[in-house]
C-alpha angles and dihedrals in degrees: 000000000000117000114248089219119090122227101214107067094162091071094075138054122224132195127210121202119195090035091154091058134089100267097026094056091055095042093057090058092049092050091049089050088054089058095248123152101245131198122181127205116212137159093223121030091199090069093068101032092103095052114115090230095051095106092046097062140059112246122213119187111213141143114235090222093057109086095196093049093048091048090053091048091053097052111125093006121139101183127020126194112215106205101149128120139166099213093137098049100093135267094317094058091118092060091047091050093049094050092046092051093048090050091049093049091054092047092049091051093049092047095052097246111173101202138019117199115196130186113209137151132274108264107174098123116096089227109061133161128246088255095055092040089054092049090053092046091051087061090050092051093048089052092051089089130063097261112103112249121209103197119195115196114199134184125219109337113222116202141117108288099012117135092235092050093048091050091049094045098049096041091051096044098045103037118057087172118040132186105206139174117265092252091077082093091061116114124251136174109214121198131201116248090233089060092049088053090050092058094044094049093048090051088064089058100051114131094219131027115262130209123198149076117274128182118218123192141149123267095267134071108201141151125262088245091056089050091057093046091049090051092049092051094049090048092053093248127139119260109283122241106231117190115189116219116186094203094063104107124201088251093056091042092054091052089052091048089050089054100050105027135052091248109097119231091247090064096032093057099068090039093051092045087058090059090073086075127074102241103203127145118247109233088213088064096055119146094202095104090057103030116019120218117273116284091247090053126242113305116242121226095266092051092045093052094044092051093047092047092050091052091048093048092049092048090241099132106146098192135359137208088248093058089094110079113266120243111263139173112294094253090055098054097083107067116201137174108260091214092075105013093101092225133133104273131192118197139196104197124187132162139171132192113220142172094236127121118265091228094058094043091052092047090054092048093048093048094056119128129015112061092349092060126203101301101264140344088051089159088069091050089048091051091050089051092051090049090050091052091049091059094044101269130134097259125198101294097088087085115179139299096234125024095217111027136047132201132191110278096027117136112233112189102295093342133083122217105243101171136010124183104174112239092004118052145011121182123185126194118211118243094176115110107272139159089245141356126301139190135188115204136186124191133184127200139163116246131180116229119180090340094309124113111233137166125250116208114200122193121186133179111198127191130184106193126215108224128310093321091058093051092048089050093054095051092043092058097041092098089056091048091056088059103034104044101047089048091049094052093044094051093043090058090044090054090051091050089053090053090051091051091052094049096038092238 
């Protein structure tokens, strides 16, 4: 029997949407490794500038809601991966997703695209959430055009950095006794992210376009409760006490998850709502006849968790759920450089000139946040994070993807990395809920003092207020700034001196 997979990947060009997201960021690397000619479509090129594959792909800047821009992005494309969603854009996200998919289907048809590959969620249960219903409807809208749509429907994706994995990990680690909704006994069929990537990558190599809906899941069908107990066992924890309480609604559960895990309630809510459904693959929707399972076989839950934990422990998380920009107030969505934005700008400027090596200073700057903390008065940062969570923000618990290195687009607690020039500059953009826009910036430069070459460390907090409320906010927190920022700069330099002492620099 002939293989359905072609052997000459370089003959076609593929496009990946959602390349700054969790699955998309990993898929691009896999497609490049297969030798495919890859183009990515993003709204903001800066988000992916730090990706290791950035210089290997063609980047097209386009807004998915702009028909002309999407049509241009799809010119010359054989296969397009549709990995976009609007889950964080409020209660009407399903309408937004449907309109976006219809627009994309028309653009793909007009541009001569041969195949659309879409990743959705398993939706075989009669009782499905708004989130899963929207995912299914997105597939319907994409298929409304003439371009064949290969729709993969996956269950819970287990992998280092995935939202589902982070929820599972933090709930199990932090709560030896859990009160949970009754639907923790619902069935699910989790799948490892590496297996999801296998199916997506192979779809780019199909000889002929394929239309249809195909469920993909791991080899086990288990309950959510069994997933948590499996995680606890692998982590060396005692068996968790799980008490089922029928009155716990998805809304209350998402607030609880937002309190004890890095995943904010705004993202947890649609995910938790999806747990009311039994997410089990339909054997009649198997993809095996078209794309066989991976050569290593599908990973079971134990293998998936062990692999994800090892990557997390080693700091080798390639992408994270928080890679996609967090939802913010409307006036915060458009980031801009304060130097030429023409806006009112308040500034807290501090600098110090020190006889410390540039290498150590940069290392200390780049390690800020996450497990390292914010170089002193961390209780105030913690309190600010709690306040942010209470009003629906992302809080501090997102941490960071890598403990040592940052790249543009990384989430860093309640900041986003906007610019990195190694050894020279780090600029962070605030994604906490604020009455305005805020940045935190660090710069390094060489200066000569009395004939000796020293290093100047500059630290600036910048704030562009929105209206009177924004101005009142800035002046209200000035007393805290006079305590927090000098301490931060002083301890940052102290950290760098300690590094110098260890290396003998």
